[in-house]
N, C-alpha and C positions, 0 to 999 in steps of 0.2 A: 366404299360399300353403296351399292345404288340405293338410292333413295326409296326404292320399296321394300329394299331388304331392312331400312331402318325403323319402319312404321310401326312393327312389332314392340317396341322399346320404347315411344312416343307416348305421352301421358295424351290425355283427349282432350278439347275442349277449353274451358274454362281451366281447369288444373297446368294445362300445359299454358296457357300466356300468363298465369300466375307466376308459374316457375321462369318463364321467361323475363317478367317484369323484373327478377329478384338479381336478376345479373348486368342489367341498364348500371353504366357509368352514372356516378352520383355527378351534380354538374358542380360547376369550379364555383367559387366564393365570388367572381364577377359577375356570373353568368345568376347566381342566385340574388347578388344586389340589386341586378338590372330586373328583375321578374319583382322582386318587394317593392322596385319604386314605383313599376307599374300597376302593381296591387294599390298601391297607396293613393298614384295619380286619378285611377278610376276612383276611389273611396271618397276623393274628394271631387272630382269630378261629378261623380252622382249623389253626395251629400247638396251640393251649389245645384243641382237640378232640384233635387225635389223640393230645396227651400225656395228655387222659383218657381217653379210649379204651386207652393203653396200661396206663393207674393200676391202673382197672378191670380189663381184662386180667390183669393180674399178680396180684390181690386176689382173684379169680376161680378163676384155676387155684391158687391157692397159699394160702389160707387159708380158703376157700371152706366146708370141714367146720367152722371155729371159727364164723364168722358166723350172727347169729342171721336168724329165717325171712325177718321184712321188709328187713332190711339186703342180705340173700343176693339177695329176687326184685327188690328195686329195684334193686341191682347191674346184677343182668342185664338187667332194662329199662333203664337206663342205655345199658349195652352196647351191646344190638339198638337201639336209637332211634339213637346217635352212628353207627354202623354204617349204617343205613339213610341219614340224615341227610348222610353224608360221601358215599354214593353219590349221593343226591338233587341235594345241591348239584352237583356235578359235572356232570349228567343237565341239572341247569337250565342251566348256562353253557355245554352244549355243542348243547342240543336244537336252540336257533335259527339258531345261525351257527354247526353243525360243518363244517370244511372250507371256511367262507367268509372271505375275504382281510379284514383290517379295514376297509380303504377302504370295501368294500359295503356295510357295516351300513350307512350311512345311508342309503342309497339302498332297501333293502328296510324301507320305513318303517312297512307291516303289522307286519312281523314284528317289527319293532323296540319299535313300540308295545306287542303284546303281548308281548314277553320282558321289559320292563320292569311290565307286571303280574304277568304270572306271576311274575319274581324276587320282587319287592315283597311279594306275596301268602305266594310260599314261607318266603321269610326271617322275616316277621313270624308265621306258623302253628308253623315252625320254635321259635322265642323260647318261644313260647306252649307248648308240648310241653315243651320243655326244663326251662322253670318249673314245670311240673305234676309232674315227676318228679324236681326237685332239692327242691324244699320238704319231701317227705315223705323223702327221703333222710336230707337234714341234721336231719330230727327226729328219721330211728331211727337215724342214727350217732350224735348225742346221746344219747340215749336208751340205745343199747347201751354208749357210755362210760359214763354213769351208772351202768350198773348192773354193768361189769367195773373199774370205776375200782380198785377194794380190790386188784387182781390186781399193782398196782405195790409191795404191800408185801411184806417179806420171807417173812411168817407164811403168808401167803394162798395155799393151794394151789388153782391155775388151770391150765387147760389150757396146754400147752408153747404159745408164738407167738402168747399173746392179747393181750400187751403190743404184741408188734409190728405185730397185726392193729388194733391203736385208733391206734395211729401211722400206719400208712397210711391208715386210714382219714380220720384229720383231713387228711393230705396230700392226698388225693382228694376231700373235702369244700372245702378251700380250692381244687385247680384246678376244681372242680366250680362256683364261686362266681366265679372269673376268668373262667372261659369263657364262663359266663352271659352275664355282664359287657359281655365283648366282644361277645356277639351283639348285645345290647342295645344296642352303641354300632354296630355294624353296620347294624342298622335304621335307627338314625338318621340315619349318613351316607349310606344308601340314600337316605333320604328327603331329607336336604340335595344332596347329585350330580346326583338328578334333578329336583329341584323340585315335588318331592309334596308340599310341608311342610304343617305343621300349622297349616292357618289356626285353625281354632275356638280354639286352645290360645294364639293369639297377639291373639285377640280380648279377651280379660280383662285387667280393670282392673290387674291386681296386675302382667300383665306390664307394660301400658301406663307402671306408674307405673318398672318396673325396666330399661326399653329405656334411659332416658335414662342409664342408667351406664353407663360406659366399659365395664365388663368383662361387660357381655350384649351389647355393640354384636355379636358374631359371629353370637349368637342370631338375629338378621335375615334369616339366609339361610333359617330354616326356615318365614317368615311370607310371602314370595312364592314364586310357581310361575313355572318356567322356562319361556322361550318352547318352542314344538314343536321349533324346530332345533337351540335350544340343547341341548334335552333329546336329539336324536340325536347331538349332537357330543360330550355328556358322555359317551353310551352308549359311542359310538366309542373315546373315551379310554380308557374301563373296559375295554372288551374287550380294545385294545391294551397294556395294560398290565398285565392280567390274564395274559396270553398270553408277552408278549416284550418288557419294559419295558427291557432292556439294548441293544436295535437301536439303531444310528447311524440317521440319519435317509439315507443311502447306501444303507445294507445294506438298508433298511425298505422304502424305494422299489424298489428291483432286485430285489425279491420278487413280483411280480404274483400268484403263486400263492399266498400266507402272509401277507402285509400289505399293501404296495402303497401303504401312505398317504403323500403328496406331501411333499415338502421341506420345504413352510410352515408344517404342521404341527409341525416339530420347531426351524426355525432362523429367526430374524430377517429382514428386510429387506436388513439392512447385513451380516448373516454371510453369507446369500446371494450379496451381490454382490460380497463378498470372495472365495468358494470359485468363483464364476464368472472371475474375475479368475487367481485364482493357478492355476487348472487350467492359464490358457496356457501356465504357467511350467514345468509338468512335475509337481506335484502330482497323481497320479490315482491311484486305486481300477482295479487291472486286475483283471477278472473273467473275462476270457476270454484265453486262454492261445493263443490263434491270432494276436492281436493288441490292441495297450494300447486300450482305452475309455476315454473320458473321461464314468465313471459320474457322479462329483460334479460337473460343468460341466450334463449332460445335466439330471441331478437338480435342481440348483439353477434351471438357467433355465426347466425345464417349471413349477416350484415359481412364479418369477417372473411366468410366462405366467397361472398361475391367478389370482395374487394381483389380477393388473392387470386381470384379468374380471371380480372383482367390481366395478368402476367407482366406487371411494371416492377420492377426491381424496385423503385424504391417504395412503392406502398407493400412488398413483401416484405423487405428489409425493417420495412416501421412496424408490422404485423409479428415478425421472428426476434426485434430487438425486445432488450429488456425481460429476458427469460419467456418473451411472449411463446415460444414453442413448447416447453415446458409447462406452461399455462395451459397450452390444449391437450397435452398428454395427459396432465393431472384431471382434466374434466371428463377425457374417455375411459381414465381407471378408473374416478372415483363421481362421478358426476351424478346430481339426486334423480335426475331424470336420463331413462335412455336417449331421448330425441336431441337430449344436450351431448349426448356421450357421442353418437353418431353424425351429430353439425360437427363436431371436433375432428371427428375422424375423415369424415367431409373432408374440412381445411387443411388437416395434415395430408389426405389424399394429392391434393392442387396445390400445396407449396413444395411439396417433393419433388415436385417436377424441374423446379426452379433453381438450377446450382449456383446461379450467383448472388442469389440472399441467401442461399443455406452454407455458401463458403464465408460470404463477407461477416455472418451471424455466429459462425462457425458449431452450427449445429449437427449434433449428434441423431441421425434418423432413427439409429437401434435403438434407441433408449423408450421409442412409441411400440415397439415388436409387440412385449409382451402384454401390454393393454388394449391393442388391437387383435390380438390374438382371443383375450378372452370376449372382447367385443364381436369377434368372429361367430361362437357359440351363441351368441342371444337367440332366440325362437322367433325373432322378427327378421323376416329375408332381407329388409332394406339394412338393417343395421349387419349384417351378416355382407350385403353389397360394398358400403363403404368400409368396412374392414378388409374385406379383400383387395379393394383398389386401391387403397395407402401401403398396406402391406407391397402390392404390384408397384407401386410406384414409388416406394423407399428400396424395392431391390433391382430397379433398374436407374438407378440413380448411379453413374459410373464409378464417381470417386468412393461411395460408401456401398455398393452393392455387396461386395463379398463378408461384409460385418455385421450386414443388417441379414443376408443370408444364412449365414452362420446362425442368429439370434434368433429365426424363424425355427431355422432345425432343431435347435439345443438353445435354451433360454433358462437362465437363473435356477441350475442347479438341476433343472426338470429334464427326462429323458429325451429322448429326441423326439420332438414333434407332441409333445404330451404340454399338457394342460395339468392346473391343478387339480380336474377331476378325474384324472388317469386317462381321459380319452385320446387317442390319436390324432395331431391339427393335420399331420399330412393326409390319413385318411379320409377327415371330412373333408380335406379338399379336393381329393379326388370321388366321393361321393357327391358332392355339389359339383361337379365334372362331368361326371355318370348320370346324375338324374337333379333337376335342383328345381324350386317353385316357381322361378321365374329364371328370364333366357339372359337378363341380363347377370344374371348370379351366374349362371352356368358361362357366360364369357369370359366373366372376371376369374373362375377358378380354372377355367381351360390358361387361360392367360399366365396366371400364378404356378401354374406348372410347368408350364413352358419356359417358363424364366427360371423355374427352380432346376429344374433338368439339365439345364445349361452349364450349370456351374458345377467343378471338379467336386464343392461339398456338397452337390447336388445328390451323390451317389444312394442316402439312403432313401431317398424318393424314389430313384429308380429301381431302387429292393423294394420298396415295397408295392412298385407297378410290375414284380418281375410276376412269370406265368407262375412261382412257385409257393408267392409268398399269403395263400389261403385266400385270395382275393376268386370272387365267381367269377371276375374278368380281369384277363391281363392286361398291363399298359399297354402292350402294340395293340389287344383286340379292342381295347377301350378308345385308341385312337384312330383304330380306320373306322369303328363305328362312327364317331364323330365326322371323321372326315368326308362319311359317305352322306352324313344324315343331319349336321348339325342345321341349326335353323339359321344362323347369320355366318356371312364370311368370316367374322372376327375368329366364333367358336372352329371352324374347318380350317383357317390358316394356323392359328396356336393348335391345333392336333395331328395338323404335319409337321408344324415346329417340332414338337415334344417327341412323335416318331422319330423323326430326322436323329434328333440328339437321344433317343432310347438304343437305335441301331450304332450309331458314333461311340458311342460309352462301353457298349458289350460287357458293363458289370453285371453278368448273369440274365440280362433281359433278353437279349438278340443273340444266343447262341445258336448253330442251327438251323437249320430250315422250319422248326413247329413252328415259332414265333410270327412265319409269315404268311401263315394258314388263313382262311375266313377272308380271302379278298382281298388282303393288305396291297399287294402290289397292284391291282385292278384300279383300289380307292385312291392310290398315289398318282397313278396314270389318270386315271377321270379329272383327278384336281387339277391338271394341268388346262383345261379348258374352263375352268372358275374364274372367278375374279382373280384380279392383278395378283394380291396379296397371297390368295391361294396358291393360289399357278405360281408363285416365287416360293413360297415353303414346299409347294409340292415338288419341285425341283428340286430342293434341296435334300429332301425325303429322299426321293429316288435316286440322286448320286449315293445318299449311305447305305441303301438296300441294295446296289447293283457294286457295290466296289470289294472286287475279289470275290466275286459268286458269280459264276454261271449259270447258274440254275435261274437265279433271280431275273439275270442279264437276258436269257431267253424270255422268259417270261414276261419281260417289260417289253420285248421286241414284238411277243405275238398279241400285246396289249394294242398294240399302233402306239408305243411309246416315242417308237423314231421320227415317224410322220408329226406327232404332236412338238415335239421337241425342234422340231425345223420349222414349224409352224411359229413358234414363239422366236427364233431369229429371224424371220420375214417380218412378223408383224406381233410383235408383243402386247399390243392391244387387240389382238385378233379378238377380241374384246369387248368390241359393241357387240359383237356377237356372241361373245363368250355366255356360258349355261347362267343361269341364275337361279339357288336353290333354296330350298326351306319354305317353311309354315309360317302361317302367323301366328304370333303369339298376343292372346290379349290381355298378359300382365303387365302392367306399366306402374311401376316403384316411385312413387315422389319422388326417391335419392337421384332418379336417374340423369336429370340435369346437373342434379349437385356435382355427380361423376362424372360426365361428362367431356372428354378430354384425355382418357384415360387410357394410354397405349401400351404393346405388350412388346415394341422395338422399334426403331426408327423408321422401319418400311410401314408402319401400319398406320402413318401419320397421316398419309393421303387420304384414308378412308375417314377419319376424325374432319379433316377440315372440310370436305367436300361440300358442306353444307352453310359453309360461311363466307359470304359473301365476300367480306373485307377481307381474306384468307385464301381467297382462288389464285392468287398468282404464287402463295407458299406451297401449296396446292399442286400447280402445276409442275414447281420446277422438282416437289416431291415426286411427285409420280414420273420425271423424266429420271431419276434415280432408280426408281422402281425399276423402270426397265429395263435400263442398262443393266441393274443387279440380274434380274430375269434372264437377259441373255445371256451374261455372264453364266449363272447356274445350267441352263440349256447348254450353250457348250462345253460345261466344265462334263455334263449329261453323257453328248455326247462323245465324248473323249473316253470315259470310262467304257462306256457300250463295245466302241470301237476298237480296243487296244487289243492287240494282240487276236483279233478275230475278225479273219479275210469274210465272212458274212457279211456282217455285222457291217464292215466297212464298205462292203459293196452297195447293201440297204441303204446306208447314211449318203455314199453319194448319188444313189438312184433317185433321189427326194431333192439332190439339189441342194444338198450344206455347203459346198466347197465355196460358190460366191459369196454365200451372204456370210461364211468364216472368216474371208478375207476383207470382206465389204466391214467388216468389224475392226481391222485395224484404223481406218480412218476414222475413230470414232477416240473424243479426247480424254477418254477415262482409260486410266491403265490399267485398271481391275478386271476388266474387257479383253483387253488384249493377250492378261493373263492366264485368262482361259481360252482363246480363240486358239493363241499358236499351239498350245499344248493340242488342242482339239485338231487343228489340221494336221501338226505332226504328229499323232496316233491315224489317220487317215493312210498317213502317208509310210507308215512304216512295214520296212519290207514289199511295199507296193510299188513295184513300177510304174503300174500306170497311172494311180494316184498321185503319184509324185510330178508326173509331165502334167495331167491335169490343173496342179497348184501351180505349178512353175507358169507354165500358158497363158492362164485365164488374165485376160486383159492384158497382154502383153508384160507380164510378171509384174503386173499390180500386189500380190505378196511380197517381193521384195521390196517391192518402193514400201510394203506399210512395215516390214521388217527395220528397214532403214529408218523409217518415222521414228518408230518404239523407240530405238538407241538414241534417236536425236533430243528424243525429250524426256528420256529416262533419269536423265540427272535435276530435272526438278520437281521430281518426285523423290525424294529421298530416303523414304520409308519404302521404296517397292525397285528403287535400282537394282540389287542383286536378283531381286526374283525374276525380274525381266531380263536379264541378262543371261541367266539359266534357261527362261523358257527360248529364251532367242537362238540359245547357244544349241539346245535340244535340236530346235529346228532344224539345223545349219544341219547338225547332224545326219537328222533322217530323209531329208529333202537332197543332201548335195553327194551323199555316201554311196557311192557308184552312180553317181548320174551328172556325166561332165555338161551335159546342158545348164542344169540348175547351180551349177558352181560357177558358170562362168557369169549367170546371170547376178547371182549374189558377190561375185568380184567385180561388177557395173559399181554396184554402190560400195563406194570404198568406205565408207562411215561404219558401216559393219564389221568389217576386218579391223577397221582401225580403233572402233571400240575395244572388240575383243582382247586386243595386244595391249589397251590402256590400264584392262582389266588384269589380265594376267600378268603383266608388270609390276600390280602392287598386292602382291603374292603375299606381303608381310604383312597386309591388311587383316583386319580381322572379317574373312567370309566362310561360307560355308564349304567344307572340304567337296563335297558334291557339284557346286557350281562351279568350282575352280578347273576341276575335271571335265566339266562338259565343255568350259570353254575353251580348253588345252585342245581336248579332241577333236572340236569346229574349228581351231586353228590348223590343225595338221591335213584336217580333209580340205581346207580350202587352199593350202598349201604345196597338196601334191596334186597332178593334173589325174582324173577318176577314170577308169575304162567306159567307155561309150556304149 
């Protein structure tokens, strides 16, 4: 989805920053320890600095007239320098993050990096300046003591207070030494904490020999640099500990204007689950005098959501262990606050996508369906969103999909789709898909409908969307309207997907020509020009619409469908110039970030990850798969349009489809071959001119493609039979009655050999149709054809 299409669902300003901050990874124990060590070093350094400042001040005020000139001037210099450094350190701490909550620090990456560089240089420069004054000060004090040490003798006449001055100078020198040592240690602690280590020092031979000793093991932290993310986390924890290190997790997370660090920065998963469980028994923190708020439970649930969104199997498994999933279900069902129920549903929505952790803990997603359906009836649209999102992700879980969908449609003895109030849940989904308070809610409702109508068990949903179901708008009309006017690509893509399924299943919904009125065909054809996800779903819908329906085929051709399908074969990204539809919606639900990443099918992953820089590589690979799938669907649609229809065959050839379809056979994806080969077969069916065009293109490139397809078929076990079927059909249509093509096919010996091997394995379990196609293809190859 283009960035401009995302803006309508983004929270604005500080709210977006706060929600983004909740998803930041928590620092490791080592990073925390390094930051806390730096804080303690700074505290000691500051304490020694104030002590030195006080000592020098007393010396200058009480004994200034007894000091030698060098001692007096250097004392004054140290007093002035320390005063300036005290102000400077305070300014350096506050300059970049003044009035910025701790949780927002890692979001401001540029300011964070600048602050690290600035503060690192500042502490280093301050230490060097201090050394430049402390060394001559030590020397002057030693000289003063040496010249006045006789004052301790009783017979020596010295100004009153000289001995006290010497003693005070000795104390100030000791304090200055400790202060400088603390400053020096702080520099090292800063470098170690922020991972800006001394690599040159660690390359020395002496270090290499010393590092083998256990006592030098801790020095390793100075060698390797931290990753940028760890450095930001260390900086954040350092800022937090320097400001308010005594705040508890609940209080810190409940202060969005001051700290706002999420609970998982403070507590482990086990402790967070205990907080969630104990909060139901009345152990709450009450911050609102007008009513008790389960702040502890809300903090813990929000932290669990953030941790689950890291998509790490170890963390997710820990959340789900010890009946963690059932705990979340219980909060959704019985939670004392609706906010907590919504957060628990958000956690289920995220965890439902993590199959490895679910399988390891043997979690039954269907257990959450009834509580989620009840939450979906909430008057708060945000909680309707998270309920729809959790149901959607649960329905998309491959291993538990059927069970979850059965539970959604019929659960706990209730009528299909009914809740305890007698309201129809499916009707509620359809209503939210038709018109909803927020775009996000509409997106999720349409996605859930698309998921439900795809299943055999989804017949009640399809029947509920039938024209005679008593609804003002039928399912086809609703999907057509959403495909035309949907605010986002996700809405339009899911509408096209649901339309394809409604037509495919044909259980009372799409019979006859009536359902295709109101611009349905035109909307699907126009969808081919939109975003990749919309175009892919529209291509599938077009195939379903056109199958065995000559009237629909003609309307598709008249609407310019052939030209658009061939353009997809030429460049599926047509796309940099693809149309962008939709208006802006000012609704910005708070749970948007909690539900980010909810998908409706595999191809939708592209739109979800485009905004995440650390997942761009994954997005590119997924986009390539989506483009291949779009080409495949375009080829399939062209086959349907060309089959037994000479005028359509001629139009497709005129648009230049033959070279593009043949070029698809050079691709590695066998699913593309499965559609490209039948499309060429349909174009050549009883059409000698097209047979010759295909056979002569690029000196028989098509036959090379067939040979390549059969050569790699064995590496795709699940597709061997279907590839052989398509190749057999192509051989039959192109070589039957065409000696030139037959001879070209025979030049590629692997084609005949593979077909013979297949026929020889007659006893193996293969479709009878595939065997007949292969047998017919061999007959044609073995018999000379008339020229």
